[in-house]
py3Dmol code that shows the C-alpha trace and the ligand (Angstrom):
import py3Dmol

protein = """\
ATOM      1  CA  MET A   1     110.335  97.763 108.779  1.00  0.00           C
ATOM      2  CA  LYS A   2     108.783  94.715 107.120  1.00  0.00           C
ATOM      3  CA  ILE A   3     108.432  93.937 103.440  1.00  0.00           C
ATOM      4  CA  LEU A   4     106.162  91.261 101.966  1.00  0.00           C
ATOM      5  CA  VAL A   5     107.354  89.758  98.688  1.00  0.00           C
ATOM      6  CA  SER A   6     104.290  88.075  97.176  1.00  0.00           C
ATOM      7  CA  ASP A   7     105.698  86.800  93.867  1.00  0.00           C
ATOM      8  CA  SER A   8     109.041  85.196  93.095  1.00  0.00           C
ATOM      9  CA  MET A   9     111.772  87.796  92.884  1.00  0.00           C
ATOM     10  CA  SER A  10     115.504  87.812  92.188  1.00  0.00           C
ATOM     11  CA  GLN A  11     117.634  86.822  95.181  1.00  0.00           C
ATOM     12  CA  LYS A  12     119.870  89.821  94.526  1.00  0.00           C
ATOM     13  CA  GLY A  13     116.856  92.106  94.990  1.00  0.00           C
ATOM     14  CA  ILE A  14     115.904  90.403  98.242  1.00  0.00           C
ATOM     15  CA  GLN A  15     119.495  90.680  99.491  1.00  0.00           C
ATOM     16  CA  ILE A  16     119.555  94.431  98.798  1.00  0.00           C
ATOM     17  CA  LEU A  17     116.521  94.828 101.079  1.00  0.00           C
ATOM     18  CA  LYS A  18     117.918  92.570 103.808  1.00  0.00           C
ATOM     19  CA  ASN A  19     121.292  94.349 103.715  1.00  0.00           C
ATOM     20  CA  ALA A  20     119.447  97.631 104.248  1.00  0.00           C
ATOM     21  CA  GLY A  21     118.068  96.212 107.502  1.00  0.00           C
ATOM     22  CA  PHE A  22     114.521  95.354 106.473  1.00  0.00           C
ATOM     23  CA  THR A  23     112.757  92.135 107.439  1.00  0.00           C
ATOM     24  CA  VAL A  24     111.794  90.469 104.169  1.00  0.00           C
ATOM     25  CA  ASP A  25     109.137  87.749 104.075  1.00  0.00           C
ATOM     26  CA  VAL A  26     108.838  85.887 100.785  1.00  0.00           C
ATOM     27  CA  LYS A  27     105.366  84.334 100.683  1.00  0.00           C
ATOM     28  CA  THR A  28     104.455  83.494  97.118  1.00  0.00           C
ATOM     29  CA  GLY A  29     101.193  82.048  95.841  1.00  0.00           C
ATOM     30  CA  LEU A  30      99.032  83.220  98.749  1.00  0.00           C
ATOM     31  CA  PRO A  31      95.346  83.694  97.921  1.00  0.00           C
ATOM     32  CA  GLU A  32      93.739  87.082  98.501  1.00  0.00           C
ATOM     33  CA  ASN A  33      92.137  86.120 101.852  1.00  0.00           C
ATOM     34  CA  GLU A  34      95.514  84.999 103.254  1.00  0.00           C
ATOM     35  CA  ILE A  35      97.176  88.242 102.223  1.00  0.00           C
ATOM     36  CA  VAL A  36      94.294  90.201 103.773  1.00  0.00           C
ATOM     37  CA  LYS A  37      95.029  88.438 107.099  1.00  0.00           C
ATOM     38  CA  ILE A  38      98.734  89.392 107.193  1.00  0.00           C
ATOM     39  CA  ILE A  39      99.100  92.616 105.217  1.00  0.00           C
ATOM     40  CA  SER A  40      98.649  94.865 108.279  1.00  0.00           C
ATOM     41  CA  ASP A  41     102.116  93.719 109.430  1.00  0.00           C
ATOM     42  CA  TYR A  42     103.888  95.194 106.400  1.00  0.00           C
ATOM     43  CA  ASP A  43     105.257  98.561 105.353  1.00  0.00           C
ATOM     44  CA  ALA A  44     105.814  97.515 101.732  1.00  0.00           C
ATOM     45  CA  GLN A  45     104.625  94.833  99.346  1.00  0.00           C
ATOM     46  CA  ILE A  46     106.423  93.691  96.197  1.00  0.00           C
ATOM     47  CA  VAL A  47     104.657  91.808  93.396  1.00  0.00           C
ATOM     48  CA  ARG A  48     105.249  90.775  89.813  1.00  0.00           C
ATOM     49  CA  SER A  49     102.140  90.037  87.749  1.00  0.00           C
ATOM     50  CA  ALA A  50     100.716  86.957  89.502  1.00  0.00           C
ATOM     51  CA  THR A  51      99.485  88.505  92.759  1.00  0.00           C
ATOM     52  CA  LYS A  52      96.430  90.704  92.430  1.00  0.00           C
ATOM     53  CA  VAL A  53      96.655  93.579  94.882  1.00  0.00           C
ATOM     54  CA  THR A  54      92.931  94.119  95.318  1.00  0.00           C
ATOM     55  CA  LYS A  55      90.900  96.745  97.174  1.00  0.00           C
ATOM     56  CA  ASN A  56      90.287  94.159  99.920  1.00  0.00           C
ATOM     57  CA  ILE A  57      94.022  93.820 100.478  1.00  0.00           C
ATOM     58  CA  ILE A  58      94.542  97.567 100.400  1.00  0.00           C
ATOM     59  CA  ASP A  59      91.644  98.133 102.812  1.00  0.00           C
ATOM     60  CA  ALA A  60      93.219  95.684 105.260  1.00  0.00           C
ATOM     61  CA  ALA A  61      96.651  97.327 105.049  1.00  0.00           C
ATOM     62  CA  THR A  62      97.164  99.642 107.990  1.00  0.00           C
ATOM     63  CA  LYS A  63     100.920 100.324 107.732  1.00  0.00           C
ATOM     64  CA  LEU A  64     101.480  99.842 104.015  1.00  0.00           C
ATOM     65  CA  LYS A  65     103.302 102.792 102.452  1.00  0.00           C
ATOM     66  CA  VAL A  66     104.336 101.429  99.075  1.00  0.00           C
ATOM     67  CA  ILE A  67     103.480  98.692  96.573  1.00  0.00           C
ATOM     68  CA  GLY A  68     106.299  97.832  94.181  1.00  0.00           C
ATOM     69  CA  ARG A  69     105.740  96.105  90.857  1.00  0.00           C
ATOM     70  CA  ALA A  70     108.844  94.336  89.553  1.00  0.00           C
ATOM     71  CA  GLY A  71     107.924  94.997  85.921  1.00  0.00           C
ATOM     72  CA  GLU A  72     105.908  97.630  84.158  1.00  0.00           C
ATOM     73  CA  GLY A  73     102.197  96.799  83.750  1.00  0.00           C
ATOM     74  CA  VAL A  74     100.136  97.501  86.868  1.00  0.00           C
ATOM     75  CA  ASP A  75      96.865  95.927  85.687  1.00  0.00           C
ATOM     76  CA  ASN A  76      97.116  93.580  88.713  1.00  0.00           C
ATOM     77  CA  ILE A  77      97.170  96.423  91.247  1.00  0.00           C
ATOM     78  CA  ASP A  78      94.137  98.491  92.218  1.00  0.00           C
ATOM     79  CA  VAL A  79      96.045 101.733  91.801  1.00  0.00           C
ATOM     80  CA  SER A  80      93.104 104.027  92.549  1.00  0.00           C
ATOM     81  CA  ALA A  81      92.332 102.201  95.822  1.00  0.00           C
ATOM     82  CA  ALA A  82      96.008 102.549  96.759  1.00  0.00           C
ATOM     83  CA  LYS A  83      96.059 106.229  95.829  1.00  0.00           C
ATOM     84  CA  SER A  84      92.966 106.983  97.873  1.00  0.00           C
ATOM     85  CA  LYS A  85      94.763 105.563 100.928  1.00  0.00           C
ATOM     86  CA  GLY A  86      97.945 107.479 100.159  1.00  0.00           C
ATOM     87  CA  ILE A  87      99.876 104.313  99.291  1.00  0.00           C
ATOM     88  CA  ILE A  88     102.492 104.865  96.583  1.00  0.00           C
ATOM     89  CA  VAL A  89     102.571 102.407  93.656  1.00  0.00           C
ATOM     90  CA  MET A  90     105.861 102.180  91.785  1.00  0.00           C
ATOM     91  CA  ASN A  91     107.081 100.085  88.863  1.00  0.00           C
ATOM     92  CA  THR A  92     110.294  99.539  86.892  1.00  0.00           C
ATOM     93  CA  PRO A  93     109.774 100.957  83.388  1.00  0.00           C
ATOM     94  CA  GLY A  94     112.335  99.839  80.847  1.00  0.00           C
ATOM     95  CA  GLY A  95     113.754  97.118  83.080  1.00  0.00           C
ATOM     96  CA  ASN A  96     112.539  94.380  80.770  1.00  0.00           C
ATOM     97  CA  SER A  97     112.502  96.220  77.426  1.00  0.00           C
ATOM     98  CA  HIS A  98     115.526  94.459  75.991  1.00  0.00           C
ATOM     99  CA  ALA A  99     113.958  91.045  76.548  1.00  0.00           C
ATOM    100  CA  VAL A 100     110.978  92.101  74.418  1.00  0.00           C
ATOM    101  CA  VAL A 101     113.305  93.554  71.775  1.00  0.00           C
ATOM    102  CA  GLU A 102     115.149  90.242  71.423  1.00  0.00           C
ATOM    103  CA  LEU A 103     111.913  88.245  71.212  1.00  0.00           C
ATOM    104  CA  THR A 104     110.708  90.567  68.461  1.00  0.00           C
ATOM    105  CA  ILE A 105     113.934  90.262  66.462  1.00  0.00           C
ATOM    106  CA  GLY A 106     113.775  86.480  66.894  1.00  0.00           C
ATOM    107  CA  TYR A 107     110.249  86.504  65.498  1.00  0.00           C
ATOM    108  CA  LEU A 108     111.376  88.520  62.465  1.00  0.00           C
ATOM    109  CA  PHE A 109     113.781  85.738  61.514  1.00  0.00           C
ATOM    110  CA  ALA A 110     111.352  82.964  62.442  1.00  0.00           C
ATOM    111  CA  LEU A 111     108.656  84.449  60.203  1.00  0.00           C
ATOM    112  CA  ALA A 112     111.105  84.999  57.339  1.00  0.00           C
ATOM    113  CA  ARG A 113     112.394  81.405  57.391  1.00  0.00           C
ATOM    114  CA  ASN A 114     109.432  79.501  58.834  1.00  0.00           C
ATOM    115  CA  THR A 115     111.752  77.805  61.307  1.00  0.00           C
ATOM    116  CA  PHE A 116     108.868  77.174  63.709  1.00  0.00           C
ATOM    117  CA  LEU A 117     106.986  75.234  61.047  1.00  0.00           C
ATOM    118  CA  ALA A 118     110.062  73.390  59.755  1.00  0.00           C
ATOM    119  CA  ASN A 119     110.708  72.224  63.311  1.00  0.00           C
ATOM    120  CA  LYS A 120     107.094  71.056  63.676  1.00  0.00           C
ATOM    121  CA  THR A 121     107.008  69.143  60.391  1.00  0.00           C
ATOM    122  CA  MET A 122     110.373  67.439  60.976  1.00  0.00           C
ATOM    123  CA  LYS A 123     109.107  66.190  64.316  1.00  0.00           C
ATOM    124  CA  GLU A 124     106.124  64.793  62.440  1.00  0.00           C
ATOM    125  CA  GLY A 125     108.622  62.748  60.404  1.00  0.00           C
ATOM    126  CA  LYS A 126     108.580  64.941  57.278  1.00  0.00           C
ATOM    127  CA  TRP A 127     111.460  66.330  55.198  1.00  0.00           C
ATOM    128  CA  GLU A 128     109.807  69.191  53.301  1.00  0.00           C
ATOM    129  CA  LYS A 129     112.896  70.964  51.992  1.00  0.00           C
ATOM    130  CA  LYS A 130     111.169  72.629  49.037  1.00  0.00           C
ATOM    131  CA  LYS A 131     108.293  73.955  51.094  1.00  0.00           C
ATOM    132  CA  PHE A 132     110.675  75.887  53.289  1.00  0.00           C
ATOM    133  CA  GLU A 133     112.294  78.229  50.821  1.00  0.00           C
ATOM    134  CA  GLY A 134     112.213  81.375  52.937  1.00  0.00           C
ATOM    135  CA  ASN A 135     112.822  85.086  52.603  1.00  0.00           C
ATOM    136  CA  GLU A 136     115.618  87.354  53.764  1.00  0.00           C
ATOM    137  CA  ILE A 137     114.891  90.349  55.927  1.00  0.00           C
ATOM    138  CA  LYS A 138     117.783  92.382  54.464  1.00  0.00           C
ATOM    139  CA  ASP A 139     116.498  95.279  52.305  1.00  0.00           C
ATOM    140  CA  LYS A 140     112.892  94.647  53.368  1.00  0.00           C
ATOM    141  CA  VAL A 141     110.786  97.385  54.916  1.00  0.00           C
ATOM    142  CA  LEU A 142     110.004  97.054  58.605  1.00  0.00           C
ATOM    143  CA  GLY A 143     107.072  99.158  59.767  1.00  0.00           C
ATOM    144  CA  VAL A 144     107.431  99.985  63.464  1.00  0.00           C
ATOM    145  CA  ILE A 145     104.262 101.212  65.160  1.00  0.00           C
ATOM    146  CA  GLY A 146     105.377 102.996  68.341  1.00  0.00           C
ATOM    147  CA  LEU A 147     108.970 104.227  68.667  1.00  0.00           C
ATOM    148  CA  GLY A 148     109.238 104.124  72.462  1.00  0.00           C
ATOM    149  CA  LYS A 149     111.751 102.181  74.534  1.00  0.00           C
ATOM    150  CA  ILE A 150     111.108  98.856  72.801  1.00  0.00           C
ATOM    151  CA  GLY A 151     110.173 100.071  69.317  1.00  0.00           C
ATOM    152  CA  PHE A 152     113.238 102.307  69.028  1.00  0.00           C
ATOM    153  CA  GLU A 153     115.624  99.503  69.947  1.00  0.00           C
ATOM    154  CA  VAL A 154     113.881  97.035  67.634  1.00  0.00           C
ATOM    155  CA  ALA A 155     114.180  99.579  64.814  1.00  0.00           C
ATOM    156  CA  THR A 156     117.864 100.198  65.598  1.00  0.00           C
ATOM    157  CA  LEU A 157     118.739  96.494  65.525  1.00  0.00           C
ATOM    158  CA  ALA A 158     116.617  95.800  62.432  1.00  0.00           C
ATOM    159  CA  LYS A 159     118.321  98.686  60.619  1.00  0.00           C
ATOM    160  CA  ALA A 160     121.696  97.200  61.523  1.00  0.00           C
ATOM    161  CA  LEU A 161     120.467  93.954  59.926  1.00  0.00           C
ATOM    162  CA  GLY A 162     119.888  95.810  56.651  1.00  0.00           C
ATOM    163  CA  MET A 163     116.167  96.568  56.933  1.00  0.00           C
ATOM    164  CA  LYS A 164     114.626  99.890  55.946  1.00  0.00           C
ATOM    165  CA  ILE A 165     112.667 101.373  58.823  1.00  0.00           C
ATOM    166  CA  LYS A 166     109.365 103.192  58.458  1.00  0.00           C
ATOM    167  CA  ALA A 167     107.962 104.269  61.789  1.00  0.00           C
ATOM    168  CA  TYR A 168     104.650 105.659  62.948  1.00  0.00           C
ATOM    169  CA  ASP A 169     104.542 107.438  66.301  1.00  0.00           C
ATOM    170  CA  PRO A 170     102.764 110.793  66.483  1.00  0.00           C
ATOM    171  CA  TYR A 171     104.336 111.592  69.850  1.00  0.00           C
ATOM    172  CA  ILE A 172     108.007 110.867  69.143  1.00  0.00           C
ATOM    173  CA  ASN A 173     110.752 113.450  68.825  1.00  0.00           C
ATOM    174  CA  LYS A 174     111.216 113.678  65.028  1.00  0.00           C
ATOM    175  CA  GLU A 175     114.885 114.704  65.138  1.00  0.00           C
ATOM    176  CA  LYS A 176     115.789 111.663  67.231  1.00  0.00           C
ATOM    177  CA  ALA A 177     114.073 109.294  64.801  1.00  0.00           C
ATOM    178  CA  THR A 178     115.542 110.955  61.731  1.00  0.00           C
ATOM    179  CA  ALA A 179     119.036 111.003  63.243  1.00  0.00           C
ATOM    180  CA  ALA A 180     118.728 107.241  63.781  1.00  0.00           C
ATOM    181  CA  GLY A 181     117.931 106.807  60.085  1.00  0.00           C
ATOM    182  CA  PHE A 182     114.237 105.952  60.464  1.00  0.00           C
ATOM    183  CA  GLU A 183     111.606 107.411  58.161  1.00  0.00           C
ATOM    184  CA  LEU A 184     108.650 108.778  60.131  1.00  0.00           C
ATOM    185  CA  VAL A 185     105.480 108.208  58.121  1.00  0.00           C
ATOM    186  CA  THR A 186     101.711 108.156  58.516  1.00  0.00           C
ATOM    187  CA  LEU A 187     100.066 104.962  59.666  1.00  0.00           C
ATOM    188  CA  ASP A 188      98.511 104.488  56.223  1.00  0.00           C
ATOM    189  CA  ASN A 189     101.886 104.826  54.513  1.00  0.00           C
ATOM    190  CA  LEU A 190     103.435 102.356  56.947  1.00  0.00           C
ATOM    191  CA  LEU A 191     100.647  99.851  56.343  1.00  0.00           C
ATOM    192  CA  ALA A 192     100.925 100.198  52.566  1.00  0.00           C
ATOM    193  CA  GLU A 193     104.707  99.878  52.256  1.00  0.00           C
ATOM    194  CA  SER A 194     105.903  97.490  54.941  1.00  0.00           C
ATOM    195  CA  ASP A 195     106.942  93.882  54.379  1.00  0.00           C
ATOM    196  CA  TYR A 196     106.947  93.320  58.123  1.00  0.00           C
ATOM    197  CA  ILE A 197     104.979  95.266  60.724  1.00  0.00           C
ATOM    198  CA  THR A 198     105.828  95.212  64.419  1.00  0.00           C
ATOM    199  CA  ILE A 199     103.727  96.824  67.129  1.00  0.00           C
ATOM    200  CA  HIS A 200     105.147  98.544  70.222  1.00  0.00           C
ATOM    201  CA  ILE A 201     102.453 100.882  71.547  1.00  0.00           C
ATOM    202  CA  PRO A 202     100.512 100.790  74.826  1.00  0.00           C
ATOM    203  CA  GLY A 203      97.374  98.691  75.041  1.00  0.00           C
ATOM    204  CA  GLY A 204      94.001  99.897  76.327  1.00  0.00           C
ATOM    205  CA  GLU A 205      90.919 101.551  74.917  1.00  0.00           C
ATOM    206  CA  LYS A 206      92.806 104.141  72.855  1.00  0.00           C
ATOM    207  CA  THR A 207      94.674 101.566  70.777  1.00  0.00           C
ATOM    208  CA  LYS A 208      92.123  98.737  70.828  1.00  0.00           C
ATOM    209  CA  ASN A 209      91.583  97.302  67.316  1.00  0.00           C
ATOM    210  CA  LEU A 210      94.059  99.792  65.814  1.00  0.00           C
ATOM    211  CA  ILE A 211      94.964  97.035  63.369  1.00  0.00           C
ATOM    212  CA  ASN A 212      91.696  95.823  61.924  1.00  0.00           C
ATOM    213  CA  LYS A 213      90.007  94.713  58.721  1.00  0.00           C
ATOM    214  CA  ASP A 214      90.518  98.144  57.101  1.00  0.00           C
ATOM    215  CA  SER A 215      94.198  98.170  58.060  1.00  0.00           C
ATOM    216  CA  PHE A 216      94.778  94.714  56.565  1.00  0.00           C
ATOM    217  CA  ALA A 217      93.117  95.877  53.326  1.00  0.00           C
ATOM    218  CA  LYS A 218      95.750  98.639  53.066  1.00  0.00           C
ATOM    219  CA  MET A 219      98.727  96.286  53.552  1.00  0.00           C
ATOM    220  CA  LYS A 220     100.943  94.587  50.965  1.00  0.00           C
ATOM    221  CA  ASN A 221     100.012  91.048  50.038  1.00  0.00           C
ATOM    222  CA  GLY A 222     102.220  88.667  51.991  1.00  0.00           C
ATOM    223  CA  VAL A 223     102.912  91.055  54.866  1.00  0.00           C
ATOM    224  CA  ARG A 224     104.084  89.573  58.174  1.00  0.00           C
ATOM    225  CA  ILE A 225     102.951  90.935  61.526  1.00  0.00           C
ATOM    226  CA  ILE A 226     104.467  90.819  65.013  1.00  0.00           C
ATOM    227  CA  ASN A 227     102.658  91.832  68.200  1.00  0.00           C
ATOM    228  CA  CYS A 228     104.714  91.632  71.385  1.00  0.00           C
ATOM    229  CA  ALA A 229     102.975  94.689  72.884  1.00  0.00           C
ATOM    230  CA  ARG A 230      99.470  94.132  74.211  1.00  0.00           C
ATOM    231  CA  GLY A 231      96.530  91.969  73.198  1.00  0.00           C
ATOM    232  CA  GLY A 232      93.607  93.705  71.547  1.00  0.00           C
ATOM    233  CA  ILE A 233      95.684  96.147  69.468  1.00  0.00           C
ATOM    234  CA  VAL A 234      95.396  93.693  66.576  1.00  0.00           C
ATOM    235  CA  ASN A 235      91.824  92.541  66.055  1.00  0.00           C
ATOM    236  CA  GLU A 236      92.226  88.755  66.183  1.00  0.00           C
ATOM    237  CA  VAL A 237      89.127  87.901  64.155  1.00  0.00           C
ATOM    238  CA  ASP A 238      90.270  90.232  61.354  1.00  0.00           C
ATOM    239  CA  LEU A 239      93.808  88.840  61.531  1.00  0.00           C
ATOM    240  CA  ILE A 240      92.554  85.270  61.181  1.00  0.00           C
ATOM    241  CA  GLU A 241      90.525  86.283  58.138  1.00  0.00           C
ATOM    242  CA  ALA A 242      93.513  88.123  56.617  1.00  0.00           C
ATOM    243  CA  ILE A 243      95.663  85.006  57.066  1.00  0.00           C
ATOM    244  CA  LYS A 244      93.038  82.745  55.551  1.00  0.00           C
ATOM    245  CA  ASN A 245      92.670  84.944  52.481  1.00  0.00           C
ATOM    246  CA  LYS A 246      96.509  85.060  52.127  1.00  0.00           C
ATOM    247  CA  LYS A 247      96.816  88.810  52.664  1.00  0.00           C
ATOM    248  CA  VAL A 248      98.983  88.094  55.720  1.00  0.00           C
ATOM    249  CA  ALA A 249     101.706  85.480  55.176  1.00  0.00           C
ATOM    250  CA  GLY A 250     102.622  85.110  58.821  1.00  0.00           C
ATOM    251  CA  ALA A 251     102.050  86.479  62.281  1.00  0.00           C
ATOM    252  CA  ALA A 252     103.880  86.161  65.588  1.00  0.00           C
ATOM    253  CA  LEU A 253     101.842  86.913  68.679  1.00  0.00           C
ATOM    254  CA  ASP A 254     103.025  87.045  72.282  1.00  0.00           C
ATOM    255  CA  VAL A 255      99.924  88.808  73.598  1.00  0.00           C
ATOM    256  CA  PHE A 256      96.197  88.216  73.186  1.00  0.00           C
ATOM    257  CA  SER A 257      92.902  89.964  73.757  1.00  0.00           C
ATOM    258  CA  LYS A 258      92.090  87.219  76.259  1.00  0.00           C
ATOM    259  CA  GLU A 259      94.894  85.610  78.278  1.00  0.00           C
ATOM    260  CA  PRO A 260      95.369  82.717  78.638  1.00  0.00           C
ATOM    261  CA  LEU A 261      94.374  82.281  75.006  1.00  0.00           C
ATOM    262  CA  PRO A 262      91.190  80.146  74.964  1.00  0.00           C
ATOM    263  CA  THR A 263      91.966  76.601  73.856  1.00  0.00           C
ATOM    264  CA  ASP A 264      89.360  76.789  71.093  1.00  0.00           C
ATOM    265  CA  SER A 265      91.001  79.867  69.505  1.00  0.00           C
ATOM    266  CA  GLU A 266      91.395  79.503  65.771  1.00  0.00           C
ATOM    267  CA  LEU A 267      94.852  81.033  66.054  1.00  0.00           C
ATOM    268  CA  LEU A 268      95.996  77.672  67.422  1.00  0.00           C
ATOM    269  CA  LYS A 269      95.051  75.960  64.176  1.00  0.00           C
ATOM    270  CA  LEU A 270      96.851  78.245  61.723  1.00  0.00           C
ATOM    271  CA  ASP A 271     100.281  77.092  60.531  1.00  0.00           C
ATOM    272  CA  GLU A 272     101.189  80.676  59.614  1.00  0.00           C
ATOM    273  CA  VAL A 273     101.010  81.818  63.213  1.00  0.00           C
ATOM    274  CA  ILE A 274     103.700  81.664  65.902  1.00  0.00           C
ATOM    275  CA  LEU A 275     102.324  81.913  69.416  1.00  0.00           C
ATOM    276  CA  SER A 276     103.937  82.431  72.790  1.00  0.00           C
ATOM    277  CA  PRO A 277     102.220  82.803  76.168  1.00  0.00           C
ATOM    278  CA  HIS A 278     103.134  86.432  76.967  1.00  0.00           C
ATOM    279  CA  ILE A 279     106.815  85.691  77.550  1.00  0.00           C
ATOM    280  CA  GLY A 280     108.191  88.965  76.179  1.00  0.00           C
ATOM    281  CA  ALA A 281     109.692  90.013  79.494  1.00  0.00           C
ATOM    282  CA  SER A 282     110.449  86.506  80.712  1.00  0.00           C
ATOM    283  CA  THR A 283     114.196  86.250  80.597  1.00  0.00           C
ATOM    284  CA  HIS A 284     116.451  85.532  83.533  1.00  0.00           C
ATOM    285  CA  GLU A 285     118.295  88.794  82.894  1.00  0.00           C
ATOM    286  CA  ALA A 286     115.147  90.934  82.730  1.00  0.00           C
ATOM    287  CA  GLN A 287     113.679  89.429  85.881  1.00  0.00           C
ATOM    288  CA  GLU A 288     116.928  89.979  87.722  1.00  0.00           C
ATOM    289  CA  LYS A 289     117.098  93.565  86.511  1.00  0.00           C
ATOM    290  CA  VAL A 290     113.526  94.454  87.536  1.00  0.00           C
ATOM    291  CA  GLY A 291     114.019  92.682  90.901  1.00  0.00           C
ATOM    292  CA  ILE A 292     117.111  94.770  91.639  1.00  0.00           C
ATOM    293  CA  MET A 293     115.441  97.966  90.376  1.00  0.00           C
ATOM    294  CA  ILE A 294     112.356  97.568  92.563  1.00  0.00           C
ATOM    295  CA  ALA A 295     114.453  96.639  95.599  1.00  0.00           C
ATOM    296  CA  GLU A 296     116.589  99.770  95.196  1.00  0.00           C
ATOM    297  CA  GLN A 297     113.488 101.922  94.708  1.00  0.00           C
ATOM    298  CA  ILE A 298     111.665 100.507  97.763  1.00  0.00           C
ATOM    299  CA  LYS A 299     114.798 100.842  99.879  1.00  0.00           C
ATOM    300  CA  GLU A 300     115.219 104.479  98.820  1.00  0.00           C
ATOM    301  CA  PHE A 301     111.572 105.263  99.500  1.00  0.00           C
ATOM    302  CA  LEU A 302     111.396 103.624 102.925  1.00  0.00           C
ATOM    303  CA  LEU A 303     114.691 105.114 104.060  1.00  0.00           C
ATOM    304  CA  THR A 304     114.520 108.606 102.567  1.00  0.00           C
ATOM    305  CA  GLY A 305     110.959 109.122 101.295  1.00  0.00           C
ATOM    306  CA  LYS A 306     112.244 109.647  97.740  1.00  0.00           C
ATOM    307  CA  ALA A 307     109.758 108.049  95.339  1.00  0.00           C
ATOM    308  CA  ILE A 308     111.092 106.856  91.973  1.00  0.00           C
ATOM    309  CA  ASN A 309     108.946 105.605  89.062  1.00  0.00           C
ATOM    310  CA  VAL A 310     105.645 106.337  90.738  1.00  0.00           C
ATOM    311  CA  VAL A 311     102.666 105.119  88.698  1.00  0.00           C
TER     312      VAL A 311
END
"""
ligand_1 = """\
44
NAD
P 106.900 103.162 75.660
O 105.909 103.917 76.465
O 108.344 103.404 75.898
O 106.624 103.436 74.104
C 105.365 103.438 73.529
C 105.409 104.355 72.315
O 104.155 104.261 71.638
C 105.613 105.833 72.671
O 106.708 106.361 71.939
C 104.307 106.494 72.265
O 104.510 107.805 71.737
C 103.812 105.568 71.172
N 102.360 105.580 70.961
C 101.383 105.669 71.869
N 100.182 105.576 71.246
C 100.424 105.432 69.931
C 99.616 105.274 68.782
N 98.279 105.254 68.879
N 100.205 105.137 67.588
C 101.553 105.149 67.472
N 102.385 105.302 68.525
C 101.828 105.431 69.734
O 106.526 101.638 75.836
P 107.492 100.371 75.684
O 108.166 100.113 76.974
O 108.302 100.528 74.448
O 106.406 99.206 75.522
C 105.729 99.013 74.295
C 104.664 97.971 74.483
O 105.248 96.719 74.861
C 103.634 98.279 75.582
O 102.355 97.890 75.156
C 104.074 97.394 76.717
O 102.992 97.081 77.584
C 104.517 96.172 75.936
N 105.334 95.216 76.683
C 105.109 93.897 76.466
C 105.829 92.943 77.162
C 105.596 91.470 76.928
O 105.787 90.692 77.841
N 105.226 91.069 75.734
C 106.795 93.356 78.099
C 107.043 94.722 78.257
C 106.302 95.647 77.547
"""
view = py3Dmol.view(width=600, height=400)
view.addModel(protein, "pdb")
view.setStyle({"model": 0}, {"cartoon": {"style": "trace"}})
view.addModel(ligand_1, "xyz")
view.setStyle({"model": 1}, {"stick": {}})
view.zoomTo()
view.show()
């Protein structure tokens, strides 16, 4: 059987598939029309986030049984087109969670000590020692919105660093959160009492603009916000206003309502904001882990029909 790997993938993952006897073709960066021409040769396709698996590709696939996403989000795959042809789509939930957790914890410290700004000003030839008196995160309240795989681990590490954890997640098992020493609260209570707020809920219509003008009005003056979840959950226009009127002392954003972030975005001009281009899952370790996970899952499915982590 033949497998097309359309985005770069860990060598260990590729080796797992080859060792199982599959023919693996790694052809990255192909445009849609090129994939359409060759896809009928393949039993499985593996992608990360770059390749868009469109309806055109799916329509042209005559042997394809499974599409594997090395990662979690499947926004780049036309899942309903795949489903209607009986093609399984699978992903690797949790495979990159720890990478996002570490980025979030890094942003907590960066916001507390303004290291990103100190670095920038020193490179501009300045020595602004007084300006950079920071804060300590110990004994501060961290509000965690969403206590899933990432949120729970962020909360656990932040608690170990001496922070008090208030969490809002209407769907979480209360005993588990309480046993971990987190206080489950309403969203309003979290907004009102947190020194730092970090967001770890799914994106999409249901959570769009969850953090908006009204939410900022309920927060403490000088609050700091981290969003390494999905763009759109924090209303960017309202955030910019809240930073300008000093309600929000700092924000770290890895995700944006429009990606890539437009070059005229005002977020780029605010010193209080740390930005990264959606790199939450981009660590060597996470990419290796999701590559191995998807390879094992595809191997299992093609050899035994057992489908794991079906979307
Ligand atoms: P998860 O599904 O394990 O956890 C999400 C949690 O949010 C669940 O416990 C759920 O009950 C809770 N939730 C859902 N809606 C809610 C709401 N309205 N209010 C409060 N809680 C709510 O997801 P995860 O793996 O922890 O991922 C969290 C987020 O991080 C997702 O948006 C995911 O797409 C994102 N993510 C980002 C990157 C990146 O590169 N920055 C990488 C991986 C994941």
